[in-house]
N, C-alpha and C positions, 0 to 999 in steps of 0.2 A: 491571516493569509498573506498579507503583504510582507510580513516578517519572514514567513516560510519561503516566499519567492526570492528572498535575498540570501538564503542559507544554502549555499552550493552543496555542502555535505548532506544536508537533510533531503534536498531534492534528489540527489544521486541515491541515497538510501531508499527513498520512496520508490524509485524505479526498480531497484533490486528487490524490494518487497513485493511489488506488483508481479515481477517475474516469478518469485517464489510462490506467491499466491496462485498464479495460473498453474504452476507445476503441481501444487497440492490439489487443486480442483480437477485437473486432468487425470492425475493418478488415482483420484477418488471416483472417477467415472463420469464426471460432469463434462458437458460440452460447453466450450467457450464460444459465445456468440456476440459479436462477429469474431470468427476464428482469426482474422487478420490482426487482432489486438496482440496476440501472443507474439507473432512475427515482428510487429512494430517494436514492442518492448524489448525483445531479444536482439534484434538486428539494427535498430535505429535509436539507440539510447540517447545520442546527442540531440536528435530531433525531439524526442520525448522530453528531454531536459528543458530545452528552450520552450516547448509547448507548455509545460507545467509552469515555467517561470512567467510566461505571458498570462496564462489563464488565472493564476493566483493573484495577479495584480489587477484583474478586472473587478469593478465595484460589485457586480452581482454575486461574487463568490461568498460574500458574507451571508447571503441568504441560502446558499447551497450546502453549507456545512451541516453535518449531522450532529446530533447531540453526543456528548461523551458516553452516555448510556448505550447508544447505537454502536459506537466504536468498541466498547467493551464487549458487547454481544458478538460483534464480528471476531474479536480476538478469541473469545470463548469457543465459538463455532469452529474456527480454523484450528485452535488448539486440539479439539476433539479429533478432527481429521488427521492432524499431524501425529497424534498418538496412535491412531489406527494404522497409519502408514509407516510409522517409525522413520520419519524423514527429518533430516537436519535443515533448519531454516535460520541461519545465523542473522540474516538481515531482518527478517520478520521479528525474531526474538529481541533484537536491539531496538527496533522501533516501538515494540510493545513495552519494553522496559522504560524507554524514554517517556512514552505517553503516560503510562501508569504513574511513574514517579512525579511527573509534572502535575498531574491532577489528583494525586494521592487517593486513588480510587481503586477498589477491587478487594 
């Protein structure tokens, strides 16, 4: 996590991925709760960037990480929704590609 907090490109990609993820969920009929998350991600990207930078440096983050199996399950679930919606998600696709290639999993 500390490594991620120092990777400006990765943090910016993560913010774009969150935005695309919210779009997918909303277009699939899911309600985002709290709804203000969407607004914050879309309109206050710089604040989110610094928030991610700080939170990923905190010691407890190593206990919060999910397993890679959980991450793959999330990718699979979102991929199914993307196919149903026929929606382009270049940032999501890039992060998925990077994650899968790093862990040689799938």
